C-alpha positions as CSV (number, residue, x, y, z in Angstrom):
1,A,2.7,-18.2,17.1
2,Q,3.3,-17.1,13.5
3,A,6.1,-14.8,12.6
4,Q,5.1,-11.3,12.0
5,P,5.3,-10.1,8.4
6,V,8.3,-8.0,7.4
7,I,8.2,-5.6,4.4
8,T,10.9,-6.9,2.0
9,R,10.1,-4.6,-0.9
10,Q,9.0,-1.0,-0.3
11,P,6.9,1.0,-2.9
12,A,9.0,3.5,-4.9
13,D,8.6,7.2,-4.7
14,V,7.0,8.4,-7.8
15,S,5.9,11.6,-9.6
16,V,2.7,11.2,-11.7
17,S,1.2,13.3,-14.4
18,L,-2.4,14.5,-14.0
19,G,-4.8,11.9,-15.3
20,A,-2.2,9.1,-15.2
21,T,-2.6,5.7,-13.4
22,I,-0.1,4.7,-10.7
23,A,0.5,1.4,-8.9
24,L,2.2,1.3,-5.5
25,D,3.4,-2.2,-4.7
26,V,4.8,-3.7,-1.6
27,L,5.9,-7.2,-0.6
28,A,5.8,-8.7,2.9
29,T,7.2,-12.1,4.0
30,G,7.4,-14.0,7.2
31,G,3.9,-15.2,7.9
32,T,1.0,-16.8,6.3
33,A,-2.2,-15.1,5.4
34,T,-0.6,-11.7,5.2
35,S,-3.2,-8.9,4.9
36,Y,-2.6,-5.3,3.8
37,Q,-4.2,-2.0,4.5
38,W,-3.1,1.1,2.6
39,H,-3.4,4.6,4.2
40,F,-3.4,8.1,2.9
41,A,-3.3,11.3,5.0
42,E,-3.1,9.0,8.1
43,Q,-6.5,7.4,7.2
44,P,-7.2,3.9,5.9
45,V,-8.0,3.9,2.2
46,S,-11.4,2.2,1.8
47,G,-11.1,-1.2,0.0
48,A,-7.3,-0.9,-0.3
49,T,-6.4,-4.3,1.2
50,N,-4.1,-5.8,-1.4
51,R,-0.4,-5.6,-1.7
52,A,-0.8,-3.2,-4.7
53,L,-2.7,0.1,-4.6
54,M,-3.9,1.3,-8.0
55,L,-4.7,5.0,-8.4
56,T,-6.4,6.0,-11.6
57,H,-6.9,9.4,-13.1
58,A,-4.4,11.1,-10.8
59,A,-5.5,14.4,-9.5
60,P,-4.1,17.0,-7.0
61,A,-6.2,15.4,-4.3
62,H,-4.1,12.2,-4.6
63,A,-0.9,14.0,-3.8
64,G,0.7,13.1,-0.5
65,D,2.2,10.3,1.5
66,Y,0.9,6.8,1.4
67,F,1.8,3.9,3.6
68,V,0.8,0.3,4.1
69,V,0.4,-1.9,7.1
70,A,1.0,-5.7,6.7
71,S,-0.4,-8.1,9.3
72,N,-1.4,-11.7,9.8
73,A,-3.5,-13.6,12.2
74,S,-0.9,-13.9,14.9
């Protein structure tokens, strides 16, 4: 069985100006074929399956807590 991925670099807390672009980036190690799924408001973000989440044109609707789940085939 493969080792489970471990998050080795967390995204930083940020404050963003309206209309700005923000990148949330995470790094996981400890397994091959690591996949990612970002969540916002406890729901998966559609298409957000890379280690970085880009948010463009920041708006009040983007405010809140984001988290990512890293996994592999094990």
